[in-house]
Each structure stands twice: as structure tokens, then as C-alpha cells.
N, C-alpha and C positions, 0 to 999 in steps of 0.2 A: 917153560924156560927153567934151566937148571938153577938160575939165582933168583929167579920171582918169588917174592915173599909175600905181597898183597897183590890182589885182583880184585877188580870191581867189574861187574857185568851187569849192564842194562839195569842200572839202579835208579829208582825212582822214590821221590818223597813227597808227599802232599799233606799238607795240614787242613783238613775239611776239604774246601774246592780249591785250595790255592795250591797249585802245584810248584814245588821249589825246586826239584831235580828231575830231569827227564832223560831217561836212557843213558847214564853215565858209564863209559866203558874206559878205564885205564888200569895201569899196573905198576907196582914199584918191585925193582929189584934191590937185592941186598947192595948197600952202600950207596945207593943214589940218594941224592938231596933234590926233592922235587919241590918246586915253589908254585903254589896256586894263587893267581892274582886275577884281578876284575873288579866291578864296581862293587859297592855295598848292595847287598839284595841279590847277588848273583847266584848264590847257592853254596859259596866257598865253605863256610864254617858248618853248614847243615851236612855237608857231604863228610867233613872230618867227625862229625857227632855221630853220624852213621857208622862210620868205619870203627868208631870207640865204643859203640853200643849205646850211647847216650840218647840215639834216637833209633826207632826200629824203621828200616826202609819200608815203602809201601809197594815197593817191586824190585826185581831183581835179586844178586846174591853177592855177596863179599867172600873171597877166598882168603885164608891165611895158610901158608905153606902147603896150597894145594887142596886145603879142606876148607867147606863151607862154614862159615862161622854160626855159631847158634846163639840166639839172643834170649835163650833160656836163663833165667837168673843164677843158677848155680855154675854157669860155664863165664858170666861175665868178669868174675873176679881173676881166674885163671888166665883169660884173654888178656885183661888191662894189665896183668903184670907182664906181659910180653910186648904189648904195645902202650906205651906210655903217652900220657898228653899233657901239654903245658898250657894253660889257658890265659887269655887276656887279661883276666881280672885276679889271677894268681891262686885262688882257692886255698889258701893256706889255712891252718886252724889257729885262730887269733889266741886260745887259750893255751896254746902250746909254744914252747921255745922253739927257736930254729931246729936246733939238734933234733928236739922231739918229733917234729913235724916230717923231718927225713927219715926218722927211724919207724914210724908208725906202720907204713904200708910193709916194709920188709918184717915186721912181726906178726901184723893182723892178715897179709894177704898171703906172704910167703912162709909164714910159720917161723921165721929165724929166730935165733936167740936174741936177747938184748945185746949181749956182748958183739955178736955179728952185725947186729943193725947201726949200733952204735959206731963200729968200724967202718962200716959202708959210709954211715952219713959223713963221718969226720973226713974220708977220703974225697966225697964228691964236693963238700963244702970247701975244701982246700982247692980242689980244681977250679972252682967257679969264683973263688976269690972271697967266701963268705966265712971262712972258718973262724976268724975273730970273733964274729956273731954269733955264734952257736948257741948261747945263752940267752940272747935278746928274742924279744917276741915280735910278731910282724909289726905290730902297730909303732914299733922303734924304728922301723925301716923305712928307706924311701922306695918308691916304686920299682926302681931297677935293682935295688937289693932284694926286694921280695921276689921278683921274677927270676934272679938268680938262685934264691932258694929254691924256688919251684921247678928249676931245672935240675939242681942237684937232688931234690925229692924225686923226680923221675928218674935220673940216673941210678940212684940207689936200688931200684927194681931190676938193674941191669936189662932193659929191654931190648928187643931186636928191632924195633922201630920207635922214633918218637915223633908224635904229632903235635905241631904248634899252631895254635889256633890265633893269630894277630898277635904274637908276644908282646909287640912293642907299642901296640895301639892305646893303651892306657898309660902311657909313660910320658912324663915332661921330655921335651926334643933332646935335652942336654942329658938325659939318662939312656937313651935308644941305643949309642953307640956300645956301652959296656954289655947291654945284653947281646946285641947283634954278634959282637966279638966273642963271647963264650960260645954261641951256636956255631960262629965261624971255625973255632977251634974244633968242636965236636965233628964237624964236617971234615976236617983235615984229618980226624982220627978214624974215619970211616964209618961214623953213625949212619944207619939209614933214617933219614927224615924226609917228614912231607910238612912243608910250612905253608899255612895261608898267610900272605904278607901284603902290606900295601908300600913297602919300602922296595921300590922298583930297583934301584941301583945294586942293594944287597941282592935281591934274587937273580939279578944278572949275574953278579959277580960270583956267589955263592953255589948256584944250583947246577946240577947235571942235567936238568929238564925242567922247563918252565911250560905250566898248564894255564891257559887263558879261560875263564868261564864267563858266560853271559847268559841271562834270563834261564838260568838252570841247566844250561848244557855246557859240554867242553867244547870250544871253538876252535882252538888251536893248542896243540901239545909238541913241543919241539926243544931242540938245545937253545941255550939262551941266546947266544950269537945268532941264530936266526930269527928267532922269535922277535927279537928286540930290534933288530938291523934290518930283516927283511920278511915281516910277517906276509904270510901267504893269505890271510884273510882280511878282509877291508874291515870287519868288526874290530880285529885286534888292532890295526893300524889306526882306527878312530880313539881307541881307548888309550893308546900310548900316547897319541898326539895330544889329548886332553892332558893326559898327566905331564907330559914335556911342557906344554902351555903353563899349566898350574905351576 
């Protein structure tokens, strides 16, 4: 497909004898926002970690812009410059200011100048509402503020795709909304995103597609209105029923 940017074919991942992913097939088109939902342990985060080269698949192939991605160490930095990732635990450098956290990838990975890196960092810190905190260190920030900085840091690399691994799961409930609002604005701007989330209403409202995973396989993949209102698979229906009861 002309707009296809990521494609996963027959992906499998095992840790020893424990099979976490089995025969995963799905694709991502430019501009899509795909939410991946499912119970804890269903393989959602492992799938993202395979796509971003943090884990090497045991089977199958991942394609980026039509080419199979290489897990060779020399290729990882170049790939991650184009496919960003935002983690549930923020992964900020505690010994650096907010500004430096956002600059470092541009300078180290993309070999950008300090001036270019600073300009980008300030631009995206403004976008996520964290410009006033540019000289703070992560320890001085709330969880929601840290996550917004992490999103700004990913944006500084000007990625083609951003992967979000449960970006609100480590946050206090009152901080969830501010992070989801930033992601919603990115969606409205056309950013291609794959989001592992347990925020069901957010997934329903923001996504172009929703993928339901269970026990290491994709059970259902479809438009949010169909998947949430009229799921085709009983396992999907059971999961959503438990969520609504909770």
C-alpha cells in the first residue's frame, strides 16, 4: 500500500520456553493512530519493544517503508531516530535539565548542532506546555510533566512514527488528562502513532483503528466504533465487558 509505513509479518517472540507473541500480522499507514488494547501480559508492550528494536523477534519480519528492519547495532540509532518511543516510566536523564534531555538525541544521534538542538527543544517544549520548566530537572517535576517532556524529546527527533507504551499507566489519575490531551493534539496534526493503552475511552475517541490482543495474538483489528460497539470476536466482547464492569 502506498501509505504503508510499518508492517509486521508473522512476528513471534519467546523468552525461553515462554511464548509471548505468536504469528502477529498488522500494518500501519501514514497518519494512522492505532491503539493496542488487552489484558496485562497479552504481549502489547513486547510488540512495541520488538518494533523499536529493544527486543529481537524470535520469528517473523518487521518492515519500515517497505524494507525489513535490521537489528544490527549500527542500524538501531538511525531507525530509532525515525521511529520514536515514549515509555511508561519516562526514561529521562535525571542529571540533565529538561532542555538538555530534549537536546541530547538531536546532537548525539542526528549529529545536529547545539543551536539546532536547542531551537527544536524549545519549540516542542512550548508545544507540550513545558517551556517554562526548561531549566528544571526531572526530580522537580510531576509525573504528568515528566511524560510531557518525554513526548517533547521524542518530537525533537522529527520521527515518522511515535510508539507509546502505556504512557499514562505510571501517572496519578489527575495527571492522566494532561498527557492524553497532548497525544490527542498530535493525532489532530496527523502524527502517525501506535499507542498501547488501558484508557479505553481515549482509545475509542482518538484512534483510526483499535487492535485487541489476547494471549500473544491479535484477536481483532478494526475501526473503534465497530470494535467497541459491535465486536466480532467473543474474546473481545468479554474483555470489553470486564472493562465496563470495572
